[in-house]
C-alpha positions in Angstrom: 2.4 -1.3 49.4 -0.3 -2.5 47.1 -2.8 -0.2 48.8 -0.3 2.6 48.4 0.1 1.8 44.7 -3.7 1.9 44.2 -3.9 5.1 46.2 -1.3 6.7 44.0 -3.2 5.7 40.8 -6.3 7.5 42.2 -4.3 10.4 43.5 -2.7 11.1 40.1 -5.5 10.0 37.8 -5.4 13.4 36.0 -1.7 13.2 35.4 -2.0 9.6 34.2 -4.9 10.3 31.9 -2.8 11.0 28.8 -0.7 7.8 29.5 -3.9 5.8 29.7 -5.1 7.4 26.4 -1.9 6.5 24.7 -2.2 2.9 25.7 -5.9 2.8 24.8 -5.3 4.2 21.3 -2.5 1.7 20.6 -4.5 -1.2 21.9 -7.6 0.0 20.0 -5.6 0.1 16.8 -4.5 -3.5 17.4 -8.0 -4.8 18.4 -9.7 -2.8 15.5 -7.3 -4.3 13.0 -7.9 -7.8 14.1 -11.7 -7.4 14.3 -11.9 -5.8 10.9 -9.6 -8.4 9.3 -11.5 -11.3 10.7 -14.9 -9.8 9.9 -13.9 -8.8 6.4 -12.3 -12.2 5.7 -15.3 -14.1 6.9 -17.6 -11.9 4.8 -15.5 -12.4 1.7 -15.3 -16.2 2.3 -19.1 -16.4 2.7 -19.7 -14.3 -0.4 -17.3 -16.1 -2.7 -18.5 -19.5 -1.4 -21.8 -18.7 -3.2 -19.9 -18.9 -6.5 -19.4 -22.7 -6.0 -22.7 -23.5 -4.3 -24.0 -25.5 -7.2 -20.7 -26.9 -8.4 -19.6 -30.5 -7.6 -16.9 -30.7 -10.3 -15.4 -28.1 -12.6 -13.3 -28.8 -15.7 -11.3 -25.7 -16.8 -9.5 -25.2 -20.1 -6.5 -23.0 -19.4 -6.1 -22.2 -23.1 -9.6 -20.8 -23.6 -9.6 -17.1 -23.5 -6.1 -16.9 -24.8 -7.0 -16.5 -28.5 -3.6 -17.1 -30.0 -3.1 -20.4 -28.0 -6.6 -21.6 -28.6 -6.3 -20.9 -32.3 -3.0 -22.8 -32.4 -4.5 -25.8 -30.6 -7.5 -25.9 -33.0 -5.3 -25.8 -36.1 -3.3 -28.7 -34.8 -6.6 -30.6 -34.3 -6.2 -30.9 -30.6 -9.6 -31.5 -28.9 -11.0 -28.9 -26.5 -14.1 -28.6 -24.3 -16.9 -28.9 -26.9 -20.5 -29.8 -27.0 -19.4 -33.5 -27.4 -17.5 -33.3 -24.2 -20.4 -31.6 -22.5 -22.8 -34.4 -23.6 -20.4 -37.1 -22.5 -20.1 -35.6 -19.0 -23.9 -34.9 -18.7 -24.5 -38.6 -19.5 -22.3 -39.9 -16.6 -24.3 -41.9 -14.0 -23.4 -39.6 -11.2 -24.0 -36.3 -13.0 -27.4 -34.6 -12.3 -26.6 -31.7 -14.7 -23.7 -30.3 -16.7 -23.3 -26.8 -18.0 -20.9 -25.3 -20.5 -19.5 -21.9 -19.4 -17.9 -19.3 -21.7 -16.2 -16.3 -20.0 -13.7 -13.7 -20.8 -13.1 -10.0 -20.8 -15.9 -7.7 -21.9 -16.1 -3.9 -21.4 -19.3 -1.8 -21.6 -19.4 1.8 -22.6 -21.8 4.4 -21.1 -23.8 6.7 -23.3 -20.8 9.0 -23.6 -18.6 6.2 -24.8 -16.5 5.8 -21.6 -15.8 2.5 -20.0 -18.1 1.6 -17.1 -16.2 0.5 -14.0 -12.6 -0.8 -14.2 -11.2 -2.9 -17.0 -9.8 -5.5 -14.6 -13.3 -6.1 -13.2 -15.2 -6.3 -16.5 -16.3 -9.7 -17.8 -18.6 -11.4 -20.2 -20.3 -14.8 -20.2 -22.9 -17.0 -22.0 -26.5 -17.0 -21.1 -27.5 -20.7 -20.9 -31.2 -21.2 -20.6 -32.7 -24.5 -19.5 -35.8 -26.2 -20.8 -37.9 -23.5 -19.2 -36.0 -20.8 -21.1 -34.3 -19.4 -18.0 -30.8 -19.5 -16.7 -30.8 -20.0 -12.9 -27.5 -18.3 -12.5 -28.8 -15.0 -13.8 -32.4 -14.3 -12.9 -33.9 -11.9 -15.4 -35.5 -8.9 -13.7 -36.5 -7.0 -16.8 -36.9 -8.2 -20.4 -35.4 -11.5 -21.5 -32.1 -13.2 -22.0 -30.1 -12.8 -25.3 -31.0 -15.3 -28.0 -29.1 -14.1 -31.1 -26.0 -12.1 -32.2 -26.0 -8.4 -31.3 -28.2 -9.1 -28.3 -26.9 -8.7 -24.7 -28.1 -8.6 -21.1 -26.5 -6.5 -18.4 -26.4 -6.8 -14.6 -28.6 -4.3 -12.8 -25.6 -2.3 -11.4 -24.1 -1.8 -14.8 -27.4 -0.9 -16.5 -28.0 1.7 -13.8 -24.5 3.2 -14.1 -24.8 3.5 -17.8 -28.4 4.7 -17.7 -29.6 1.9 -19.9 -33.1 0.5 -20.3 -34.3 -2.6 -22.1 -34.4 -1.8 -25.8 -31.4 0.6 -25.8 -28.3 0.1 -27.9 -25.3 -0.8 -25.9 -21.7 -0.6 -27.1 -19.6 -3.5 -25.8 -16.0 -4.5 -26.5 -14.0 -7.7 -26.0 -10.4 -8.1 -27.2 -11.8 -8.1 -30.7 -14.0 -5.6 -32.5 -16.6 -3.3 -30.9 -20.2 -4.6 -31.0 -23.3 -2.4 -31.0 -25.9 -4.6 -29.4 -29.5 -4.4 -28.3 -30.1 -4.6 -24.6 -32.8 -7.4 -24.3 -32.6 -7.9 -20.5 -31.4 -6.8 -17.1 -30.6 -9.5 -14.6 -29.6 -9.9 -11.0 -26.8 -12.0 -9.6 -24.9 -12.8 -6.4 -21.6 -13.2 -8.3 -19.1 -11.6 -5.9 -17.2 -9.9 -8.7 -20.4 -8.2 -9.9 -21.6 -7.4 -6.4 -18.3 -5.7 -5.6 -18.7 -3.3 -8.5 -17.7 -5.3 -11.6 -19.6 -5.4 -14.9 -21.0 -8.6 -16.5 -22.4 -8.8 -20.0 -24.3 -11.9 -21.2 -24.3 -13.1 -24.8 -26.0 -16.1 -26.4 -23.8 -19.1 -26.5 -22.6 -18.9 -30.1 -21.8 -15.2 -29.8 -20.0 -15.7 -26.5 -17.9 -18.4 -28.0 -17.1 -16.3 -31.1 -16.1 -13.2 -29.1 -14.5 -14.7 -26.0 -12.9 -18.0 -26.9 -13.2 -20.0 -30.1 -16.4 -21.1 -31.9 -17.7 -24.4 -30.6 -15.6 -24.3 -27.4 -16.2 -23.7 -23.7 -13.9 -22.1 -21.1 -15.1 -24.6 -18.5 -17.8 -27.2 -17.8 -19.4 -27.3 -14.4 -21.1 -30.5 -13.1 -23.7 -31.0 -10.4 -23.7 -34.4 -8.7 -26.7 -36.5 -8.1 -27.8 -37.0 -4.5 -25.5 -39.6 -2.9 -22.7 -39.2 -5.4 -19.5 -38.1 -3.8 -17.5 -35.3 -5.5 -14.3 -37.4 -5.6 -16.2 -40.2 -7.3 -17.6 -37.9 -9.9 -14.1 -36.5 -10.5 -12.9 -40.0 -11.3 -15.7 -40.5 -13.7 -15.2 -37.1 -15.4 -11.4 -37.5 -16.0 -11.6 -40.1 -18.8 -13.9 -37.8 -20.8 -11.4 -35.0 -20.9 -8.8 -34.8 -23.7 -5.3 -35.6 -22.5 -3.2 -32.5 -23.1 -0.6 -32.0 -20.4 -1.6 -29.3 -17.9 -4.1 -27.7 -20.2 -7.2 -29.1 -18.4 -7.8 -28.9 -14.6 -10.5 -31.0 -12.9 -11.4 -29.9 -9.4 -14.1 -30.7 -6.9 -16.4 -28.0 -5.6 -14.8 -28.3 -2.2 -11.4 -27.9 -3.6 -12.5 -24.7 -5.3 -14.0 -23.4 -2.0 -10.8 -24.3 -0.1 -8.6 -22.7 -2.7 -10.7 -19.5 -2.7 -10.7 -19.4 1.1 -6.9 -19.8 1.1 -6.5 -16.9 -1.3 -8.8 -14.7 0.7 -7.0 -15.6 3.9 -3.7 -14.8 2.3 -5.0 -11.4 1.2 -6.5 -10.5 4.5 -3.4 -11.7 6.4 -1.3 -9.4 4.3 -3.6 -6.5 5.1 -3.7 -7.4 8.8 0.1 -7.6 9.0 0.4 -4.1 7.4 -2.1 -2.6 9.8 -0.6 -4.3 12.8 2.8 -2.9 11.9 1.4 0.6 12.2 -0.4 -0.4 15.4 3.0 -1.5 16.7 4.5 1.9 15.8 1.8 3.6 17.8 2.5 1.4 20.8 6.2 2.0 20.4 5.5 5.7 20.5 3.4 5.1 23.6 6.4 3.5 25.3 8.2 6.8 25.4 5.1 8.6 26.9 4.6 5.9 29.6 8.2 5.8 30.6 8.4 9.7 30.6 5.2 9.9 32.7 6.4 7.4 35.4 9.8 9.0 35.5 8.3 12.4 36.2 5.8 11.0 38.7 8.6 9.3 40.6 10.7 12.5 40.5 7.8 14.4 42.0 7.3 11.7 44.7 10.9 11.5 45.7 10.2 12.4 49.4 7.2 10.1 49.6 9.2 7.1 48.3 12.1 8.0 50.5 9.8 8.0 53.5 8.6 4.6 52.6 12.2 3.4 52.4 12.8 5.0 55.8 9.9 3.3 57.5 11.1 -0.1 56.3 9.9 -0.6 52.7 12.4 -2.7 50.7 13.6 -1.8 47.3 11.6 -4.7 45.9 8.4 -3.4 47.5 9.0 0.0 46.0 9.6 -1.5 42.6 6.4 -3.6 42.9 4.3 -0.6 44.0 5.3 1.3 40.8 4.7 -1.8 38.6 1.3 -2.3 40.2 0.4 1.2 39.3 1.4 0.5 35.7 -0.5 -2.8 35.8 -3.7 -1.1 36.9 -3.4 1.6 34.3 -2.5 -1.0 31.6 -5.4 -3.2 32.4 -8.0 -0.4 32.5 -6.6 1.1 29.3 -6.5 -2.2 27.5 -10.1 -3.0 28.3 -11.1 0.5 27.1 -8.9 0.0 24.0 -10.6 -3.3 23.3 -14.0 -1.8 23.4 -12.8 1.1 21.2 -11.1 -1.3 18.9 -14.4 -3.2 18.3 -15.9 0.2 17.4 -13.0 0.9 15.1 -13.4 -2.5 13.4 -17.1 -1.8 12.8 -16.4 1.7 11.5 -13.7 0.4 9.1 -16.2 -2.1 7.8 -18.8 0.6 7.2 -16.1 2.8 5.5 -15.0 0.0 3.2 -18.6 -0.6 2.2 -19.0 3.1 1.5 -15.8 3.4 -0.6 -16.2 0.1 -2.5 -19.9 -0.3 -3.5 -21.1 -3.8 -3.0 -18.3 -5.0 -0.8 -19.4 -8.0 1.2 -20.5 -7.4 4.8 -21.4 -9.6 7.7 -21.6 -9.7 11.5 -18.6 -8.5 13.5 -16.2 -11.3 14.3 -14.6 -10.9 17.8 -12.3 -13.9 18.2 -11.0 -15.0 21.6 -7.5 -14.4 20.2 -8.4 -10.7 19.5 -9.5 -10.2 23.1 -6.4 -12.0 24.5 -3.9 -10.2 22.3 -5.4 -6.7 22.9 -5.4 -7.1 26.7 -2.0 -8.8 26.8 -0.3 -6.2 24.6 -1.7 -3.3 26.5 -0.7 -4.6 29.9 2.7 -5.7 28.8 3.6 -2.5 27.0 2.6 -0.4 30.0 4.4 -2.6 32.6 7.6 -2.9 30.5 7.6 0.8 29.9 7.3 1.5 33.6 10.0 -1.1 34.5 13.1 1.3 34.3 11.4 4.1 36.2 10.4 1.5 38.8 14.0 0.4 39.2 15.0 4.0 39.6 12.4 4.5 42.3 13.8 1.6 44.3 17.2 3.3 44.3 16.0 6.4 46.1 17.8 6.6 49.4 15.9 7.1 52.6 17.9 10.3 53.3 16.2 11.9 50.3 13.2 12.4 52.6 15.0 15.3 54.2 15.6 17.1 50.8 13.4 18.2 48.0 13.5 18.2 44.2 14.7 15.7 41.6 17.5 13.4 42.2 19.9 14.5 39.5 21.4 12.0 37.1 25.0 11.3 37.8 27.6 12.4 35.3 28.7 8.7 35.1 25.2 7.6 33.9 25.1 10.3 31.2 28.6 9.4 30.0 27.6 5.7 29.8 24.4 6.6 28.0 26.1 8.8 25.4 28.8 6.1 24.9 26.2 3.4 24.2 24.2 5.7 22.0 27.3 6.7 20.0 28.3 3.0 19.4 24.7 2.1 18.3 24.2 5.1 16.1 27.7 4.8 14.5 27.4 1.1 13.9 23.9 1.4 12.5 24.8 4.3 10.2 27.8 2.4 8.9 25.7 -0.7 8.2 23.1 1.5 6.4 25.8 3.1 4.3 27.3 -0.3 3.4 23.9 -1.7 2.4 23.1 1.4 0.3 26.5 1.1 -1.5 25.7 -2.4 -2.8 23.2 -0.9 -5.3 21.0 -4.0 -5.2 18.7 -6.1 -3.0 21.6 -7.8 -1.3 21.9 -4.6 0.7 18.4 -4.6 2.2 19.2 -6.7 5.2 22.2 -4.5 6.3 20.0 -1.4 5.7 17.2 -2.8 7.7 19.4 -3.9 10.6 21.5 -0.7 10.4 18.3 1.5 10.4 17.0 -0.2 13.6 20.4 0.3 15.4 20.7 3.9 14.1 17.2 4.8 15.3 17.9 3.3 18.8 21.2 5.0 18.9 19.8 8.4 18.0 17.0 8.0 20.6 19.7 7.2 23.2 21.7 10.3 22.1 18.7 12.7 22.0 19.5 14.2 25.4 23.0 15.0 24.2 21.7 16.4 20.9 19.0 18.5 22.5 21.2 21.1 24.1 23.3 22.3 21.1 20.3 22.1 18.7 17.9 24.0 20.9 20.7 26.4 21.9 20.8 27.5 18.2 17.3 28.9 18.4 17.9 30.6 21.8 18.9 34.0 20.4 16.0 34.0 17.9 13.5 33.2 20.7 14.9 35.9 22.9 14.9 38.5 20.2 11.4 37.7 18.9 9.6 36.9 22.2 11.7 38.5 24.9 11.8 37.0 28.4 9.2 34.3 27.7 11.3 33.2 24.8 14.5 33.0 26.8 12.7 31.1 29.6 11.2 28.7 27.1 14.7 27.8 25.7 16.0 27.3 29.2 13.1 25.1 30.2 13.5 23.0 27.1 17.2 22.2 27.9 16.8 22.0 31.7 16.0 18.3 31.7 17.5 16.8 28.5 16.2 13.4 29.3 12.6 14.6 29.6 13.0 16.7 26.4 14.4 13.8 24.6 11.7 11.4 25.7 9.0 13.9 24.7 10.6 14.7 21.3 11.3 11.0 20.5 7.6 10.3 20.0 7.4 12.9 17.3 10.8 11.8 15.9 9.5 8.3 15.2 6.4 9.6 13.3 8.4 12.2 11.3 11.1 9.7 10.5 8.6 7.3 8.9 6.6 10.1 7.2 9.6 11.9 5.7 11.2 8.6 4.6 7.9 7.6 2.8 7.7 11.0 1.2 11.2 10.9 -0.1 10.8 7.4 -1.3 7.6 8.3 -3.1 9.1 11.3 -4.8 12.2 9.3 -5.8 10.4 6.3 -7.2 7.8 8.5 -8.8 10.4 10.6 -10.5 12.4 7.5 -11.7 9.3 5.7 -13.0 8.1 8.9 -14.7 11.5 9.4 -16.3 11.8 5.7 -17.3 8.4 5.5 -18.9 8.1 8.9 -20.6 11.7 10.1 -21.2 12.0 8.0 -24.3 8.6 8.9 -25.6 8.7 11.6 -28.3 5.2 10.6 -29.5 2.3 12.8 -28.6 -0.1 9.9 -27.8 0.1 6.3 -26.6 -2.8 4.0 -27.5 -3.3 0.8 -25.5 -5.9 -1.5 -24.1 -7.1 -0.5 -20.6 -7.0 -4.2 -19.5 -3.4 -4.7 -20.6 -4.3 -7.2 -23.3 -3.2 -7.1 -26.9 -4.5 -4.6 -29.4 -6.2 -5.9 -32.5 -4.0 -5.9 -35.6 -6.5 -3.5 -37.3 -5.9 -0.7 -34.8 -2.4 0.4 -35.9 -3.6 0.4 -39.5 -6.6 2.5 -38.8 -4.6 4.9 -36.6 -2.0 5.4 -39.4 -4.9 6.6 -41.8 -6.2 9.1 -39.3 -6.1 12.7 -40.4 -3.4 14.7 -38.5 -1.1 11.8 -37.8 2.4 12.3 -39.2 4.0 9.2 -37.8 2.8 6.1 -35.9 4.0 2.6 -35.1 2.8 -0.4 -33.2 5.0 -1.6 -30.3 5.0 -5.3 -30.5 6.3 -7.9 -28.1 7.8 -11.3 -29.0 10.0 -13.8 -27.1 12.8 -15.3 -29.1 15.9 -17.2 -28.1 19.0 -15.0 -28.4 22.3 -16.8 -27.8 21.7 -19.0 -24.8 18.4 -17.6 -23.3 14.9 -16.5 -24.3 14.7 -12.7 -24.3 11.8 -10.2 -24.7 12.0 -8.2 -27.9 10.2 -4.9 -28.6 9.3 -4.3 -32.2 8.9 -0.8 -33.7 8.6 0.5 -37.3 12.2 1.6 -38.2 10.9 4.3 -40.5 9.1 6.2 -37.7 11.2 5.2 -34.7 13.2 8.5 -34.6 10.0 10.5 -34.5 8.4 8.5 -31.8 11.3 7.5 -29.5 14.2 9.3 -28.0 16.8 6.8 -27.0 20.1 7.7 -25.4 22.8 5.6 -27.1 26.1 4.8 -25.3 27.5 3.2 -28.4 26.4 3.0 -32.1 23.0 4.4 -33.2 19.6 3.4 -34.3 20.4 3.8 -38.0 20.8 0.1 -38.5 17.3 -0.7 -37.3 15.9 -0.6 -40.8 18.7 -2.9 -42.0 17.6 -5.7 -39.7 20.0 -4.9 -37.0 19.1 -5.2 -33.3 19.5 -2.6 -30.6 20.3 -3.8 -27.1 20.3 -2.0 -23.7 23.4 -1.4 -21.6 22.6 -4.3 -19.2 22.5 -6.9 -22.0 25.5 -5.3 -23.7 27.5 -5.5 -20.5 26.5 -9.1 -19.6 27.3 -10.4 -23.1 30.2 -8.1 -23.9 28.3 -6.8 -26.9 29.4 -3.7 -29.0 28.1 -2.3 -32.3 29.0 -4.9 -34.9 28.8 -7.9 -32.6 26.8 -10.9 -33.8 24.1 -12.5 -31.8 22.7 -16.0 -32.6 18.9 -16.3 -32.8 16.5 -19.2 -32.9 13.1 -18.2 -34.4 9.7 -19.6 -33.5 9.8 -22.1 -36.4 13.1 -23.5 -34.9 15.2 -22.1 -37.7 18.4 -20.3 -36.8 20.3 -17.2 -37.8 22.2 -14.2 -36.5 21.6 -10.5 -35.9 24.1 -7.8 -35.9 24.1 -5.3 -33.0 23.5 -1.8 -34.4 23.6 0.2 -31.1 23.6 0.1 -27.3 21.1 2.3 -25.5 20.6 3.2 -21.9 18.1 0.9 -20.1 14.5 2.2 -20.5 11.4 0.7 -18.8 9.2 1.5 -21.8 11.2 -0.9 -24.0 12.4 -4.5 -23.7 16.2 -5.1 -23.5 16.3 -5.8 -27.2 14.6 -3.7 -30.0 14.0 -4.8 -33.6 12.2 -3.6 -36.6 8.6 -4.7 -36.9 9.2 -5.7 -40.5 11.9 -8.1 -39.4 9.7 -9.6 -36.7 6.8 -10.1 -39.2 9.1 -12.4 -41.3 9.2 -14.9 -38.5 6.1 -14.2 -36.4 3.2 -12.8 -38.5 0.9 -12.3 -35.5 3.0 -10.7 -32.7 1.5 -9.3 -29.5 0.7 -5.6 -30.0 1.1 -3.8 -26.7 0.8 -0.1 -27.7 0.6 2.2 -30.7 2.7 5.4 -30.6 1.4 8.4 -32.5 2.9 11.7 -33.5 0.6 14.5 -34.6 1.2 17.2 -37.1 0.4 19.9 -34.6 1.3 18.1 -31.4 -1.3 17.3 -28.9 -4.8 18.5 -29.5 -8.3 17.6 -28.4 -9.4 17.1 -32.0 -6.6 14.7 -32.7 -7.3 12.7 -29.5 -10.9 12.4 -30.5 -10.0 11.4 -34.0 -7.7 8.7 -32.7 -10.5 7.5 -30.4 -12.9 7.4 -33.4 -10.4 5.4 -35.5 -10.5 2.6 -32.9 -14.3 2.4 -33.4 -14.8 4.4 -30.2 -13.8 1.2 -28.4 -14.4 1.9 -24.6 -11.5 -0.4 -23.7 -8.9 1.4 -25.8 -7.2 4.3 -24.0 -5.7 7.2 -25.9 -3.2 8.9 -23.4 -0.9 11.8 -23.7 2.5 11.8 -22.0 1.0 13.7 -19.1 -1.8 11.1 -18.8 0.8 8.4 -18.4 2.6 10.5 -15.7 -0.7 11.1 -13.9 -1.5 7.4 -14.0 1.7 6.6 -12.1 1.5 9.6 -9.8 -2.0 8.7 -8.7 -0.9 5.2 -7.7 2.0 6.6 -5.6 -0.1 9.4 -4.2 -2.8 7.0 -3.1 -0.2 4.7 -1.4 1.4 7.7 0.4 -2.0 9.0 1.6 -2.9 5.6 2.9 0.4 5.4 4.8 0.0 9.0 6.1 -3.5 8.0 7.4 -2.1 4.9 9.2 0.7 6.9 10.7 -1.7 9.6 11.9 -2.5 7.4 15.0 1.1 7.4 16.1 1.3 11.2 15.6 -1.9 11.6 17.8 -0.2 9.5 20.4 2.9 11.7 20.2 0.7 14.8 20.7 -0.8 13.2 23.8 2.8 12.8 25.0 3.6 16.4 24.6 0.5 17.5 26.4 1.2 15.0 29.2 4.8 16.1 29.7 3.9 19.8 29.7 1.0 19.4 32.1 3.2 17.5 34.5 6.1 19.9 34.0 3.7 22.8 34.9 2.7 21.0 38.1 6.4 20.3 38.9 7.3 24.0 38.4 4.4 25.6 40.4 6.8 27.4 42.7 8.9 28.7 39.8 5.9 29.9 37.9 4.6 31.6 41.1 7.9 33.4 41.5 7.8 34.5 37.9 4.3 35.9 38.4 5.4 37.6 41.6 8.3 39.4 39.9 6.1 40.7 37.1 5.7 38.2 34.3 2.0 38.4 33.4 -0.3 35.6 32.5 0.2 36.2 28.8 3.9 35.8 29.3 3.4 32.5 31.2 1.3 31.1 28.4 3.8 32.2 25.8 6.6 30.6 27.7 4.9 27.2 27.9 3.7 27.3 24.3 7.2 28.2 23.0 8.7 25.5 25.1 6.3 23.0 23.5 7.0 24.3 20.0 10.8 24.1 20.5 10.6 20.5 21.7 8.2 19.5 18.9 10.3 21.1 16.1 13.4 19.6 17.6 11.9 16.1 17.5 10.5 16.7 14.0 13.9 18.0 12.7 15.7 14.9 13.9 13.0 12.7 12.4 13.1 14.5 9.0 16.9 14.2 8.8 16.8 10.5 9.8 13.9 9.8 7.3 15.8 11.4 4.4 18.9 9.4 5.3 16.9 6.1 5.5 15.1 6.9 2.2 18.5 7.5 0.5 19.7 4.1 1.8 16.6 2.2 0.7 16.9 3.9 -2.8 20.5 2.5 -2.9 19.1 -1.0 -2.7 16.5 -0.4 -5.4 18.8 1.0 -8.1 19.2 -2.4 -9.8 15.4 -2.7 -10.0 14.5 0.8 -11.0 16.5 2.4 -13.8 17.6 6.0 -13.2 16.6 6.0 -9.5 18.0 9.0 -7.6 17.1 10.4 -4.2 14.7 13.3 -4.6 14.0 15.4 -1.5 10.9 17.4 -1.8 12.1 20.4 0.4 8.7 22.0 0.3 7.1 19.0 2.0 9.9 18.7 4.5 9.4 22.4 5.5 5.7 21.7 5.7 6.3 18.8 8.1 8.4 21.0 10.3 5.8 23.8 10.3 3.1 21.2 11.1 5.2 19.9 14.0 5.4 23.5 15.3 1.7 23.8 15.0 1.3 20.4 16.8 3.4 21.8 19.7 1.3 25.0 19.8 -1.9 23.0 20.0 -0.6 20.5 22.5 0.4 23.4 24.8 -3.0 25.0 24.8 -4.3 23.3 28.0 -1.0 23.2 30.0 -0.3 26.9 29.2 -3.8 27.9 30.2 -3.4 25.9 33.4 -0.1 27.5 34.2 -1.4 31.0 33.7 -4.2 30.4 36.2 -2.0 29.2 39.0 -2.5 31.3 42.2 0.7 33.2 43.0 0.8 32.7 46.7 -0.3 29.1 46.6 2.4 28.3 44.0 5.2 30.0 46.0 4.4 28.1 49.2 4.3 24.8 47.4 6.6 22.3 48.9 
């Protein structure tokens, strides 16, 4: 029996090729993901470890860099990391050297005034030369390090991007004023943040402290131990020199820093690996349908052979084993090929990441034993388990079947049982999904998840039942448009519902996920767009690109700009209202009506200028507030008072739950956090006004002047990028599904050789045969896609139901143009997949086909 199984593999190698490819692609995805994740993680760890190579102990001031808190601490006389602290640490017996470090955000403008790189990856630091006049951290490649105010040095990458040379004037900006400085030097560094495309600007120590923290203070102090001094011992010696101030100061060893960094990198790469493996699992799941379909068809074609084996004494167990051995051989060969391909995919992904992200760390490929074991085990298990049900069916073939020909038809009882099980699963799953969606919050996510899984399985079980009526609907159209080939294609598509369902199911899975993601993206994008911009009547929004606070001078300068008719800073404070601390948005009452468009459910915004507060509907509902209600407040100086509610507005993501006049906020907090400035122009949006606003900020490269459309585009780009990434990952499962269509059609053509020969004999030409096969493929593909699109839209609606409490104004938006495009692409997929099987069918010899047994 084992020899028979191996002979069957070799005898049907052409028919099993697509199955092997499906297994290989799924396995390659798994192996490639693991190789890439391990390689990238190792490269990241090695790269970031360099940041701590000369650090034995680091003392960090968590208040440094937060100007408001640092200023507050200084005014209270609380000690910080100063030169005195640095000298004390440097004088410790176990310390070989100690260095004061100043760091913080610093953006650099190119010669057109635009920010170089991304705001989140832009930093500044102090140049700290030793006795030889050099800073070992930043080797100067050209010129010299900065020595005085208005002198800076730039890393090589930033200088090249900005087109700067030593001696040029460079515009840099921190969270304070813009600085026009002379470029005195260009340096190199292995700092991972800079290597990965970030920008780094160096100042002399005094200037760095002035701009980035507080004069005379350091962000951190790093210590190098003398040979033979343990890091833990040095930590114990350093601690007494550090001012006691709660959790403000952190003292860590170099090894702790490396371990913490490694843990963060591992967490990040594990998340990426998990996401990629989910999509690999989807590809393998799609492959299960192909493998099961292939073996089912092979067994149907070998009915007489298997019956003869039973007749000459083979037991059911032996027949089952022979089929499983075939699957084992195919799985093993495909898994090895998939592992090799996966290593190539991992290497390719590393090259791609390096090309997309300039300076991303790289290193030798990491092929862990676990990767090899998982790839081989997954491929073999998926193949064998997929062939298990066909193997059991093969064992049930009676010896008497050797005297007949053709498929052994499914019994009516088996179809009834299948449809009953499918109905229960689908009905129960859809009910759970509907219940979860009706909750309107995250408590419904578990029912939606479980229900979605049950509904999908149920629909897959019911696909044979659904295929007949759905495909029957297009029968008249096919007959009218394509004549006899169209009628034959429809009949072939519904002749074996199980086979049609198994072929269509692969595409159904892919289109379910693709359409669900598309609907979710459109729904969330529309809700976020509406939430952020619906309340914005202003023409422009001015804010820091790095999300930090704007300087108090910016709103005043903008207000004086020619062409501005109304403007206001949006401020943020956190005060205690009643029994809890709440975020409060401040706006100038006099210009609020020109800049904001709030929808009031009760009251109005008229009381804003009278010191009244506006609350959103959620706060009003939770506290039973109505216009005229009083709310107790505790101000930052611990004094107490009350505010009267002037109006209740619909929740808006642009504003905090409570809104108050800026003049009222200034009475109790003279230095609030300024998040944005809203601006209304005399003539609306215009290029000249936008430039004037930019000029009023001192052409600060870090300050963005955005229109309402710019805000929309910013959010849509994020959603579009996420969707494109998901589409790219799902492409593998779609490719596997295409292989399934090709495989099924090719085997179906072989199975129907006599029929095709008869059709040719009675006058259907080769073009008609090709058209028949192609239309059959298109019908099956569109059927699978249609079920997938409907399921995807339903699932997206359910998920939206669980997000309503998190995203205000969320409604399900179905982009019908994209859904139609998906169906059209599915038809195209069917057409392409049928190319080879149709060509093969048209070339069959008439006489040889008719006499086929």
